[in-house]
MILUMBA-875724 format. One record per residue: residue number from 0; residue in three letters; x, y, z of N, C-alpha, C in turn. Coordinates in nm, 2 decimals, decimal comma. Each point is the difference from the previous one (the first is absolute). Example, Ala and Ser with C-alpha at 12.3 -4.5 7.8 and 13.67 -1.06 7.14 Angstrom:
0;ALA;1,32;-0,57;0,78;-0,09;0,12;0,00;0,09;0,12;0,00;
1;SER;-0,04;0,11;-0,07;0,09;0,11;0,00;-0,08;0,11;0,08;
***
This chain:
0;UNK;-0,61;-0,29;-0,16;-0,03;0,00;0,14;-0,18;-0,09;-0,02;
1;UNK;0,01;-0,07;-0,06;-0,19;-0,05;-0,04;0,00;-0,09;0,05;
2;UNK;0,13;-0,06;0,10;-0,03;-0,15;0,10;-0,04;0,08;0,11;
3;UNK;-0,12;-0,10;0,06;-0,03;0,07;0,13;0,06;-0,01;0,12;
4;UNK;0,09;0,08;0,09;0,04;-0,02;0,11;-0,10;-0,11;0,11;
5;UNK;0,07;-0,09;0,05;-0,05;-0,05;0,13;-0,03;0,05;0,12;
6;UNK;-0,05;0,04;0,06;0,01;0,12;0,13;-0,02;-0,11;0,11;
7;UNK;0,07;-0,05;0,11;-0,03;-0,13;0,08;-0,07;0,12;0,11;
8;UNK;-0,10;0,01;0,04;-0,10;0,09;0,09;-0,06;-0,04;0,10;
9;UNK;-0,03;0,07;0,11;-0,10;-0,02;0,07;-0,06;0,20;0,07;
10;UNK;-0,09;0,01;0,01;-0,05;0,16;0,02;0,04;0,04;0,16;
11;UNK;0,13;0,05;-0,02;0,08;0,03;0,13;0,08;0,17;-0,07;
12;UNK;0,08;0,05;0,08;0,02;0,14;-0,03;0,12;-0,01;-0,07;
13;UNK;0,06;-0,11;-0,03;0,15;-0,05;-0,07;-0,07;-0,05;-0,08;
14;UNK;-0,11;-0,11;-0,03;-0,07;-0,03;-0,15;-0,06;0,17;-0,08;
15;UNK;-0,05;0,07;0,10;-0,06;0,09;-0,11;0,11;0,07;-0,04;
16;UNK;0,13;0,01;0,05;0,11;0,09;-0,11;-0,04;-0,04;-0,08;
17;UNK;0,03;-0,14;-0,06;0,03;-0,05;-0,14;-0,13;0,04;-0,09;
18;UNK;-0,09;-0,06;0,10;-0,14;0,05;-0,08;-0,05;0,07;-0,07;
19;UNK;0,07;0,15;0,09;0,01;0,11;-0,07;0,09;0,05;-0,06;
20;UNK;0,11;-0,03;0,00;0,10;0,01;-0,10;-0,03;-0,09;-0,14;
21;UNK;-0,04;-0,09;0,01;-0,07;-0,09;-0,13;-0,10;0,10;-0,07;
22;UNK;-0,05;0,05;0,06;-0,19;0,07;-0,01;0,06;0,10;-0,07;
23;UNK;0,10;0,08;0,05;0,06;0,12;-0,07;0,09;0,00;-0,07;
24;UNK;0,05;-0,07;-0,02;0,13;-0,09;-0,13;-0,11;0,02;-0,11;
25;UNK;-0,08;-0,09;0,04;-0,07;-0,04;-0,15;0,06;-0,12;-0,07;
26;UNK;0,03;-0,12;0,16;0,07;-0,11;-0,09;-0,11;-0,10;0,04;
27;UNK;0,03;-0,06;-0,10;-0,14;-0,10;0,04;0,01;-0,12;0,07;
28;UNK;-0,04;-0,10;0,10;0,05;-0,02;0,12;-0,11;-0,16;0,00;
29;UNK;0,02;-0,09;0,09;-0,13;-0,09;0,06;0,09;-0,06;0,13;
30;UNK;-0,12;0,01;0,06;0,04;-0,04;0,14;0,00;-0,10;0,05;
31;UNK;0,09;-0,04;0,12;0,02;-0,15;0,05;-0,05;0,07;0,12;
32;UNK;-0,08;-0,04;0,08;-0,02;0,02;0,12;0,09;-0,07;0,09;
33;UNK;0,02;0,06;0,07;0,12;-0,10;0,14;-0,08;0,04;0,15;
34;UNK;-0,06;-0,10;0,02;-0,12;-0,01;0,10;0,08;0,02;0,17;
35;UNK;0,05;0,12;0,02;0,09;0,00;0,10;-0,08;-0,02;0,09;
36;UNK;-0,10;0,00;0,09;-0,09;-0,12;0,10;0,04;-0,14;0,02;
37;UNK;-0,03;-0,04;-0,14;-0,01;-0,15;0,00;0,14;-0,08;-0,05;
38;UNK;0,09;0,11;0,00;0,15;-0,02;0,03;0,10;-0,05;-0,13;
39;UNK;-0,12;0,06;-0,14;0,10;-0,06;-0,10;0,11;0,09;-0,05;
40;UNK;0,05;0,16;0,10;0,13;-0,02;-0,03;0,11;-0,10;0,03;
41;UNK;-0,02;-0,10;0,08;0,09;-0,11;0,05;0,03;-0,08;-0,13;
42;UNK;-0,07;-0,03;-0,05;-0,02;-0,05;-0,12;0,13;-0,03;-0,06;
43;UNK;0,05;-0,12;-0,02;0,14;0,00;-0,04;0,03;0,05;-0,17;
44;UNK;-0,14;-0,04;-0,06;0,04;0,05;-0,18;-0,04;0,16;0,05;
45;UNK;-0,06;0,04;0,05;-0,02;0,18;0,04;0,13;0,03;0,01;
46;UNK;0,11;-0,09;0,15;0,09;0,07;0,05;0,12;-0,03;-0,10;
47;UNK;0,01;-0,07;-0,11;0,07;0,01;-0,16;0,01;0,17;-0,04;
48;UNK;-0,13;0,03;0,01;-0,02;0,17;-0,06;0,10;0,08;0,10;
49;UNK;-0,06;-0,03;0,13;0,05;0,08;0,08;0,01;-0,06;0,19;
50;UNK;0,14;0,00;-0,02;0,06;-0,13;0,13;0,01;0,07;0,13;
51;UNK;-0,07;0,15;-0,02;0,00;0,03;0,11;-0,17;-0,05;0,09;
52;UNK;-0,10;-0,04;-0,13;-0,11;0,01;0,06;-0,11;0,05;0,04;
53;UNK;0,01;0,07;-0,08;-0,08;0,15;0,02;-0,05;0,03;-0,12;
54;UNK;-0,16;0,16;0,03;-0,05;-0,03;-0,15;0,06;0,22;0,01;
55;UNK;-0,02;-0,02;-0,12;0,03;0,00;-0,14;0,09;-0,09;-0,05;
56;UNK;-0,05;0,00;-0,14;0,15;-0,07;-0,10;-0,08;0,02;-0,14;
57;UNK;0,12;0,03;-0,07;-0,07;-0,02;-0,16;0,09;-0,11;-0,09;
58;UNK;-0,05;0,00;-0,10;0,10;-0,12;-0,11;-0,06;0,09;-0,13;
59;UNK;0,11;0,06;-0,05;-0,03;0,07;-0,11;0,03;-0,12;-0,17;
60;UNK;-0,03;0,01;-0,09;0,00;-0,11;-0,06;0,13;0,04;-0,10;
61;UNK;-0,04;0,18;-0,01;0,08;0,05;-0,10;0,11;0,07;0,08;
62;UNK;0,09;-0,02;0,05;0,13;0,01;0,10;0,09;0,06;-0,08;
63;UNK;0,07;0,04;0,06;0,18;0,06;-0,03;0,05;-0,15;-0,13;
64;UNK;0,01;0,05;-0,10;0,02;-0,04;-0,12;-0,08;-0,09;-0,08;
65;UNK;-0,11;0,00;0,08;-0,12;-0,05;-0,08;-0,03;-0,14;0,06;
66;UNK;0,06;-0,02;0,11;-0,02;-0,14;0,10;-0,11;0,00;0,16;
67;UNK;-0,04;-0,03;0,01;-0,10;-0,01;0,11;0,08;0,06;0,15;
68;UNK;-0,05;0,02;0,12;0,09;0,08;0,09;-0,11;-0,02;0,10;
69;UNK;0,06;-0,02;0,14;-0,11;-0,02;0,08;0,05;0,11;0,10;
70;UNK;-0,07;0,06;0,08;0,03;0,09;0,12;-0,07;0,05;0,07;
71;UNK;0,02;-0,06;0,14;0,01;0,06;0,12;0,04;0,12;0,05;
72;UNK;-0,08;0,07;0,13;0,02;0,13;0,06;-0,07;0,10;-0,09;
73;UNK;-0,11;0,05;0,12;-0,07;0,11;-0,15;0,05;0,10;-0,01;
74;UNK;0,12;0,03;0,11;0,06;0,16;-0,08;0,09;-0,03;-0,13;
75;UNK;0,07;-0,15;-0,02;0,07;-0,04;-0,09;-0,10;-0,01;-0,15;
76;UNK;-0,09;-0,05;0,03;-0,09;-0,02;-0,08;-0,08;0,16;-0,04;
77;UNK;-0,04;0,07;0,04;-0,01;0,13;-0,01;0,15;0,10;-0,08;
78;UNK;0,10;-0,06;0,02;0,11;0,06;-0,06;0,04;-0,07;-0,15;
79;UNK;-0,04;-0,14;0,01;0,02;-0,05;-0,13;-0,12;0,05;-0,08;
80;UNK;-0,14;0,04;0,03;-0,08;0,03;-0,10;-0,01;0,12;-0,05;
81;UNK;0,07;0,13;0,10;-0,01;0,12;-0,10;0,15;0,02;-0,05;
82;UNK;0,09;-0,09;0,01;0,09;-0,03;-0,11;-0,02;-0,08;-0,14;
83;UNK;-0,06;-0,07;0,04;-0,07;-0,11;-0,13;-0,09;0,08;-0,10;
84;UNK;-0,11;0,11;0,07;-0,08;0,04;-0,04;0,05;0,18;-0,04;
85;UNK;0,12;0,07;0,08;0,02;0,10;-0,05;-0,08;0,09;0,14;
86;UNK;-0,08;-0,02;0,02;-0,08;0,06;0,09;-0,02;0,01;0,16;
87;UNK;-0,02;0,15;0,03;0,00;0,02;0,14;0,08;-0,02;0,10;
88;UNK;0,15;0,01;-0,10;0,12;0,01;0,12;0,10;0,12;-0,01;
89;UNK;-0,05;0,08;-0,02;0,05;0,14;-0,03;0,03;0,04;-0,13;
90;UNK;0,01;0,16;-0,07;0,06;-0,01;-0,12;0,19;0,04;-0,01;
91;UNK;0,01;0,00;0,14;0,18;0,06;-0,04;0,05;-0,09;0,13;
92;UNK;0,09;0,01;-0,04;0,11;-0,10;0,11;-0,05;0,08;0,14;
93;UNK;0,00;0,08;0,08;-0,02;0,09;0,12;-0,16;-0,05;0,02;
94;UNK;-0,09;-0,03;-0,08;-0,16;0,00;0,02;0,03;-0,15;0,02;
95;UNK;0,06;-0,06;-0,07;0,02;-0,17;0,04;0,06;-0,03;0,14;
96;UNK;0,08;0,07;0,02;0,10;-0,05;0,16;-0,10;0,07;0,09;
97;UNK;-0,12;0,07;-0,01;-0,08;0,07;0,07;-0,14;-0,14;0,00;
98;UNK;0,02;-0,03;-0,12;-0,14;-0,14;0,04;0,09;-0,11;0,12;
99;UNK;0,14;-0,04;-0,08;0,01;-0,13;0,09;0,05;0,07;0,13;
100;UNK;0,02;0,12;0,01;-0,02;0,03;0,18;-0,12;-0,05;0,09;
101;UNK;-0,08;0,07;-0,02;-0,13;-0,02;-0,01;-0,08;-0,12;0,01;
102;UNK;0,05;-0,11;-0,12;-0,04;-0,12;-0,01;0,07;-0,13;0,13;
103;UNK;0,11;0,07;0,01;0,09;-0,06;0,11;-0,06;0,03;0,14;
104;UNK;-0,04;0,14;-0,01;-0,03;0,04;0,13;-0,14;-0,10;0,06;
105;UNK;-0,09;-0,02;-0,13;-0,11;-0,05;0,07;0,05;-0,13;-0,03;
106;UNK;0,08;-0,10;-0,04;0,01;-0,10;-0,03;0,06;-0,02;0,18;
107;UNK;0,09;0,04;0,05;0,08;0,00;0,15;-0,06;0,07;0,08;
108;UNK;-0,11;0,10;-0,02;-0,04;0,04;0,16;-0,20;0,00;-0,03;
109;UNK;-0,08;0,08;-0,09;-0,10;-0,04;0,02;-0,05;-0,11;-0,04;
110;UNK;0,03;-0,12;-0,05;-0,06;-0,13;-0,03;0,00;-0,03;0,19;
111;UNK;0,12;-0,03;0,00;0,06;-0,11;0,13;-0,10;0,06;0,12;
112;UNK;0,03;0,16;-0,01;-0,06;0,05;0,15;-0,13;-0,01;-0,02;
113;UNK;-0,08;0,01;-0,12;-0,15;0,04;0,02;-0,05;-0,19;-0,02;
114;UNK;0,09;-0,06;-0,04;-0,06;-0,17;0,00;0,02;-0,02;0,16;
115;UNK;0,08;0,03;0,04;0,03;-0,04;0,18;-0,09;0,10;0,09;
116;UNK;-0,04;0,09;-0,08;-0,15;0,09;0,09;-0,10;-0,07;-0,02;
117;UNK;-0,05;-0,05;-0,11;-0,09;-0,08;0,02;-0,03;-0,09;0,01;
118;UNK;0,12;-0,09;0,04;0,09;-0,16;0,04;-0,12;0,02;0,18;
119;UNK;0,11;0,09;0,05;-0,01;0,01;0,15;-0,10;0,12;0,05;
120;UNK;-0,10;0,04;-0,10;-0,12;0,09;0,08;-0,13;-0,07;-0,03;
121;UNK;0,02;-0,11;-0,14;-0,11;-0,02;-0,03;0,00;-0,22;-0,02;
122;UNK;0,14;-0,02;0,00;-0,04;-0,15;0,00;0,02;-0,06;0,08;
123;UNK;0,14;0,07;0,05;0,03;-0,08;0,22;-0,08;-0,01;0,04;
124;UNK;-0,12;0,08;-0,01;-0,02;0,00;0,14;-0,15;-0,11;0,00;
125;UNK;-0,01;-0,04;-0,13;-0,14;-0,05;-0,03;0,07;-0,16;-0,01;
126;UNK;0,14;0,03;-0,01;0,01;-0,19;0,03;-0,01;-0,11;0,10;
127;UNK;0,01;-0,09;-0,03;-0,02;-0,11;0,16;0,12;-0,06;0,01;
128;UNK;0,08;0,04;0,15;-0,06;0,10;0,06;0,05;0,16;-0,07;
129;UNK;-0,09;0,05;0,06;0,03;0,17;-0,03;0,12;0,03;0,06;
130;UNK;0,08;0,10;-0,14;0,12;0,05;0,06;-0,04;0,17;-0,01;
131;UNK;-0,03;0,09;0,14;0,00;0,14;-0,01;0,07;0,06;0,07;
132;UNK;0,07;0,04;-0,08;0,16;0,03;0,06;0,01;0,17;-0,06;
133;UNK;0,00;0,06;0,10;-0,03;0,15;0,02;0,12;0,04;-0,08;
134;UNK;0,10;-0,05;0,04;0,14;0,05;-0,04;0,03;0,03;-0,15;
135;UNK;-0,04;-0,16;-0,06;0,01;-0,02;-0,18;-0,12;0,12;-0,01;
136;UNK;-0,11;-0,01;0,04;-0,11;0,08;-0,09;0,05;0,15;0,02;
137;UNK;0,04;0,05;0,06;0,07;0,13;0,02;0,08;0,03;-0,10;
138;UNK;0,13;-0,12;0,06;0,09;0,02;-0,12;0,00;0,03;-0,13;
139;UNK;-0,07;-0,09;-0,05;-0,04;0,05;-0,15;-0,08;0,04;-0,06;
140;UNK;-0,11;0,06;0,10;-0,09;0,12;-0,04;0,09;0,10;0,02;
141;UNK;0,07;0,03;0,09;0,05;0,11;0,01;0,14;0,04;-0,12;
142;UNK;0,02;-0,12;-0,05;0,13;0,05;-0,10;-0,05;-0,06;-0,17;
143;UNK;-0,14;-0,02;0,00;-0,07;0,00;-0,12;-0,06;0,16;-0,04;
144;UNK;-0,04;0,08;0,16;-0,04;0,10;-0,01;0,13;0,12;-0,02;
145;UNK;0,13;-0,07;0,05;0,14;0,08;-0,04;0,01;0,04;-0,16;
146;UNK;-0,03;-0,18;-0,06;0,00;0,01;-0,14;-0,07;0,11;-0,11;
147;UNK;-0,11;-0,03;0,07;-0,13;0,05;-0,07;0,02;0,18;0,06;
148;UNK;0,09;0,05;0,06;0,03;0,13;-0,02;0,12;0,07;-0,09;
149;UNK;0,08;-0,14;0,00;0,12;0,03;-0,13;-0,07;0,00;-0,08;
150;UNK;-0,12;-0,06;-0,05;-0,08;-0,05;-0,08;-0,04;0,18;-0,04;
151;UNK;-0,07;0,09;0,08;-0,12;0,08;0,00;0,09;0,12;-0,04;
152;UNK;0,15;-0,01;0,07;0,11;0,11;-0,03;0,01;-0,03;-0,12;
153;UNK;0,06;-0,09;-0,12;0,04;-0,01;-0,12;-0,15;0,01;-0,08;
154;UNK;-0,13;0,01;0,04;-0,05;0,01;-0,09;-0,11;0,20;0,05;
155;UNK;0,09;0,06;0,08;-0,01;0,15;-0,02;0,04;0,00;-0,12;
156;UNK;0,14;-0,02;-0,02;0,06;0,09;-0,12;-0,01;-0,07;-0,14;
157;UNK;-0,06;-0,12;0,03;-0,05;-0,11;-0,14;-0,14;-0,01;0,01;
158;UNK;-0,02;-0,03;-0,16;-0,13;-0,05;0,02;-0,03;-0,17;0,00;
159;UNK;0,16;-0,06;-0,04;0,00;-0,15;-0,01;0,07;-0,01;0,09;
160;UNK;0,03;-0,12;0,06;0,14;-0,05;0,09;0,11;0,07;-0,05;
161;UNK;0,03;-0,07;-0,14;0,19;0,05;-0,05;-0,01;0,12;-0,02;
162;UNK;-0,09;0,10;0,00;-0,03;0,13;-0,04;-0,11;0,07;-0,12;
163;UNK;0,01;0,05;-0,14;-0,10;0,02;-0,04;-0,06;-0,08;-0,10;
164;UNK;0,02;-0,13;0,03;-0,02;-0,03;-0,16;-0,07;-0,21;0,10;
165;UNK;-0,07;-0,07;-0,03;-0,04;-0,10;0,02;0,06;-0,10;0,04;
166;UNK;0,02;-0,10;0,02;0,07;-0,13;-0,01;0,03;-0,11;0,09;
167;UNK;0,07;-0,10;0,00;0,00;-0,16;0,02;0,01;0,05;0,17;
168;UNK;0,10;0,13;0,04;-0,04;0,06;0,13;-0,13;-0,03;0,06;
169;UNK;-0,09;0,07;-0,06;-0,13;0,02;0,04;-0,09;-0,09;0,03;
170;UNK;0,02;-0,10;-0,09;-0,07;-0,18;-0,03;0,07;-0,06;0,12;
171;UNK;0,12;0,00;0,02;0,04;-0,06;0,13;-0,08;0,03;0,18;
172;UNK;0,02;0,14;0,00;-0,01;0,06;0,11;-0,19;0,03;-0,02;
173;UNK;-0,07;-0,01;-0,08;-0,12;0,04;0,03;-0,09;-0,14;0,05;
174;UNK;0,03;-0,13;-0,03;-0,04;-0,11;0,07;-0,03;0,01;0,14;
175;UNK;0,08;0,00;0,05;0,05;0,03;0,16;-0,07;0,11;0,04;
176;UNK;0,02;0,12;-0,04;-0,02;0,13;0,05;-0,17;0,02;0,03;
177;UNK;-0,07;-0,12;-0,14;-0,15;0,05;0,00;-0,04;-0,07;0,17;
178;UNK;0,08;-0,12;0,06;-0,09;-0,02;0,09;0,05;0,05;0,08;
179;UNK;0,00;0,12;0,05;0,04;0,07;0,12;-0,09;-0,06;0,08;
180;UNK;-0,17;0,05;-0,01;-0,02;-0,06;0,11;0,02;-0,12;0,12;
181;UNK;0,05;-0,11;-0,06;0,03;-0,15;0,01;0,10;0,08;0,09;
182;UNK;0,09;0,09;-0,01;0,10;-0,01;0,05;0,00;0,10;0,15;
183;UNK;-0,11;0,07;0,00;-0,04;0,13;0,08;0,07;0,06;-0,02;
184;UNK;-0,01;0,08;-0,10;0,09;0,08;-0,02;-0,08;0,17;-0,05;
185;UNK;-0,03;0,10;0,04;-0,05;0,11;0,01;0,04;0,08;-0,20;
186;UNK;-0,08;0,05;-0,06;0,06;0,07;-0,12;-0,07;0,22;0,04;
187;UNK;-0,01;0,00;0,12;-0,03;0,13;0,05;0,11;0,07;-0,02;
188;UNK;0,13;-0,07;0,02;0,11;0,08;0,01;0,09;-0,04;-0,08;
189;UNK;-0,03;-0,03;-0,16;0,04;-0,06;-0,10;-0,07;0,05;-0,12;
190;UNK;-0,02;0,14;-0,02;-0,10;0,00;-0,09;0,04;0,00;-0,17;
191;UNK;0,15;0,00;-0,01;0,05;-0,01;-0,10;-0,03;-0,15;-0,06;
192;UNK;0,00;-0,11;0,07;0,02;-0,16;0,00;-0,14;0,00;-0,05;
193;UNK;-0,13;0,06;0,05;-0,10;0,00;0,01;-0,05;0,02;-0,14;
194;UNK;0,04;0,09;0,03;-0,02;0,09;-0,23;0,03;-0,12;-0,08;
195;UNK;0,15;-0,07;0,04;0,07;-0,09;-0,09;-0,08;-0,15;0,00;
196;UNK;-0,04;-0,05;0,11;-0,05;-0,09;-0,01;-0,17;0,01;-0,04;
197;UNK;-0,06;0,12;0,01;-0,09;0,01;-0,10;-0,04;0,01;-0,13;
198;UNK;0,14;0,04;-0,04;0,03;-0,01;-0,16;0,06;-0,12;-0,04;
199;UNK;0,09;-0,04;0,02;-0,01;-0,15;0,01;-0,12;-0,07;-0,06;
200;UNK;-0,08;-0,01;0,11;-0,14;-0,09;0,03;-0,11;0,05;-0,17;
201;UNK;0,03;0,08;-0,01;-0,07;0,07;-0,13;0,04;-0,09;-0,13;
202;UNK;0,12;-0,04;0,01;0,09;-0,03;-0,16;-0,07;-0,14;-0,01;
203;UNK;-0,07;-0,01;-0,14;-0,07;-0,12;0,00;0,13;-0,07;-0,03;
204;UNK;0,11;-0,04;-0,03;0,13;-0,11;0,01;-0,01;-0,03;0,15;
205;UNK;0,04;0,06;0,08;-0,03;-0,04;0,14;-0,16;-0,04;0,05;
206;UNK;-0,09;0,05;-0,06;-0,14;-0,06;0,05;0,00;-0,17;-0,04;
207;UNK;0,04;-0,01;-0,15;-0,03;-0,09;-0,04;0,10;-0,13;0,03;
208;UNK;0,13;0,02;0,06;0,10;-0,03;0,08;0,01;-0,08;0,14;
209;UNK;-0,09;0,12;0,06;-0,06;-0,02;0,13;-0,10;-0,13;0,04;
210;UNK;-0,07;0,06;-0,13;-0,14;-0,14;-0,01;-0,01;-0,13;-0,03;
211;UNK;0,16;-0,01;-0,03;-0,04;-0,16;-0,08;0,02;-0,07;0,09;
212;UNK;-0,14;-0,09;0,00;0,00;-0,14;0,12;0,00;0,08;0,10;
213;UNK;-0,06;0,12;0,04;-0,02;0,04;0,11;-0,09;-0,09;0,11;
214;UNK;-0,11;-0,06;-0,07;-0,11;-0,08;0,05;0,10;-0,12;0,07;
215;UNK;0,13;-0,03;-0,01;0,07;-0,07;0,08;0,06;0,04;0,14;
216;UNK;-0,02;0,11;-0,02;0,10;0,08;0,13;-0,06;0,01;0,12;
217;UNK;0,05;-0,13;0,08;-0,12;-0,10;0,15;0,07;0,11;0,09;
218;UNK;-0,04;-0,01;0,11;0,05;0,01;0,14;0,05;-0,08;0,07;
219;UNK;0,13;0,00;0,00;0,08;-0,13;0,04;-0,02;0,03;0,16;
220;UNK;-0,03;0,10;0,10;-0,02;0,05;0,10;-0,08;-0,12;0,05;
221;UNK;-0,09;-0,09;-0,06;-0,15;-0,03;0,04;0,05;-0,16;-0,06;
222;UNK;0,05;-0,04;-0,11;0,09;-0,12;-0,02;0,16;-0,06;0,06;
223;UNK;-0,08;-0,10;0,05;0,14;-0,07;0,09;0,05;-0,12;-0,08;
224;UNK;-0,05;-0,06;-0,11;0,09;-0,02;-0,09;0,06;0,06;-0,07;
225;UNK;-0,02;0,10;-0,07;0,04;0,12;-0,04;0,15;0,05;0,07;
226;UNK;-0,07;-0,02;0,13;0,17;0,10;0,07;0,08;-0,13;0,04;
227;UNK;-0,04;-0,10;-0,04;0,11;-0,13;0,04;0,08;0,02;-0,11;
228;UNK;-0,06;0,04;-0,12;0,05;-0,01;-0,18;0,12;0,15;0,08;
229;UNK;-0,07;0,05;0,00;0,12;0,14;-0,02;0,04;0,06;0,14;
230;UNK;-0,03;-0,05;0,06;0,12;0,03;0,16;0,09;-0,11;0,02;
231;UNK;-0,02;-0,13;-0,06;0,05;-0,14;0,08;0,18;0,06;0,00;
232;UNK;0,06;-0,07;0,07;0,14;0,05;0,06;0,05;-0,14;-0,11;
233;UNK;0,15;0,05;-0,02;0,07;-0,06;-0,12;0,08;-0,11;0,15;
***
């Protein structure tokens, strides 16, 4: 595993997932920035790597059988990296099932719902013309809160998301959950989640992954050109 993995990245929650995993796993990597505010994700060369036109993606020159492989979708990348290294995937089949359950929960629930909460609470009202939609705000704020109550209940009996062991499930959930203030959530009734957020934030690998190109993280609510690139209709 001497060749560097190419990480196609921008400092967003989904990008942080993979940066954190690479740091925690000690894998060498080089960053290929995909400026989503400038529309880099729509470049035909990038869409050969990720046909969905989203970020992140990786190219591993040391893929299965020693041949290069490109992978898109953050959950798929996390599962691949954990298999490649044998790290953070659980020690038994039951633990691996728990990791996969909570990883899918994040991919299907927390990411989409928290992402929509960000959109309708922060970005849509600042667009030209403004789209200030109380139903959408309440809908996604409430569903994000419901998911975080599920997480708090899981963490009441477990140190980490999938059990008593740190895993790629934690790496997947934390980037979105760490932005709870912007999702208009409260930790007052979620003490277990608050404890976990603090413990995660203290990990050096999490800190390094979260800090990767943090200077490029902008406020798209004030950038009309970026909004046009991010929110354009197909």
